[in-house]
C-alpha positions in Angstrom: -40.0 24.5 -4.3 -43.7 25.0 -4.4 -43.3 28.5 -5.6 -41.0 27.4 -8.3 -43.4 24.6 -9.3 -46.3 27.2 -9.4 -44.3 29.6 -11.7 -43.3 26.7 -14.0 -46.7 24.9 -14.2 -49.5 27.4 -13.5 -47.8 30.5 -15.0 -46.3 28.8 -18.1 -42.7 29.3 -16.9 -42.7 33.1 -16.4 -44.4 35.6 -14.0 -44.6 39.3 -14.1 -43.9 40.9 -10.7 -44.3 44.2 -9.0 -47.0 45.7 -11.2 -50.7 46.2 -10.3 -52.4 42.9 -9.7 -49.2 40.9 -9.7 -47.3 39.6 -6.7 -44.3 41.6 -5.3 -40.7 40.3 -5.4 -40.7 38.2 -2.2 -37.9 36.9 -0.1 -38.5 33.4 -1.4 -38.2 34.6 -5.0 -34.9 36.3 -4.1 -33.6 33.0 -2.8 -34.6 31.3 -6.0 -32.9 34.1 -8.0 -29.7 33.7 -6.0 -29.7 29.9 -6.5 -30.1 30.4 -10.3 -33.5 28.8 -10.5 -35.2 32.0 -11.7 -34.0 34.7 -14.0 -35.3 38.3 -13.8 -35.4 40.5 -16.8 -37.0 43.9 -17.7 -39.5 43.6 -20.5 -41.7 46.1 -22.3 -45.0 46.7 -20.6 -48.3 45.6 -22.2 -49.8 49.1 -21.6 -50.5 50.9 -24.8 -50.6 54.3 -23.2 -47.1 53.9 -21.7 -44.9 52.3 -24.4 -41.6 53.2 -22.5 -42.8 51.5 -19.3 -40.9 48.4 -18.3 -42.0 45.4 -16.2 -40.1 42.8 -14.2 -40.5 39.3 -15.4 -39.3 36.1 -13.7 -38.5 33.1 -15.9 -37.8 29.6 -14.8 -34.3 28.5 -15.9 -33.3 25.1 -17.3 -31.5 24.3 -14.1 -34.8 24.8 -12.2 -36.6 22.5 -14.6 -34.1 19.7 -14.0 -34.4 20.1 -10.3 -38.2 20.1 -10.5 -38.1 16.9 -12.5 -36.3 15.2 -9.6 -38.4 16.6 -6.8 -41.9 15.7 -5.8 -43.6 18.8 -4.5 -46.2 17.8 -1.8 -49.8 18.4 -2.5 -50.2 20.5 0.6 -47.4 22.8 -0.5 -49.1 23.1 -4.0 -52.4 23.9 -2.4 -50.8 26.6 -0.2 -49.0 28.4 -3.0 -52.1 28.3 -5.2 -54.2 29.8 -2.4 -51.6 32.4 -1.7 -51.6 33.4 -5.3 -55.4 33.8 -5.4 -55.6 35.8 -2.1 -52.5 37.9 -2.9 -50.8 36.9 0.3 -47.3 35.9 -0.8 -44.7 36.3 1.9 
C-alpha cells in the first residue's frame, strides 16, 4: 500500500518506469497491476530526438484511490518507500 500511496501522492497519480533515472517494473508493482490498482500504458517519450520512442507509464486507478481513502498507511512504510525512491533501491 505504501508504494501505491507514493505513486498517488508524491508522483501526482502517475509514474514513468523503465527509462533512465526511473524505477524498474518491480514485483510489487506487478501485484498492484494484477489487482487493478494500477494501469500501465505506453505513452510518447519526452525525448525530442526520438519522437517514435515510447515509455511505460503507471497510473493509479479510481479503485485504488477508493482503497487508499479507507486505509491508513503507517508513517514507517511511507518513510521506507520515499527513501527507496531517492536511493533507487526499489525491490
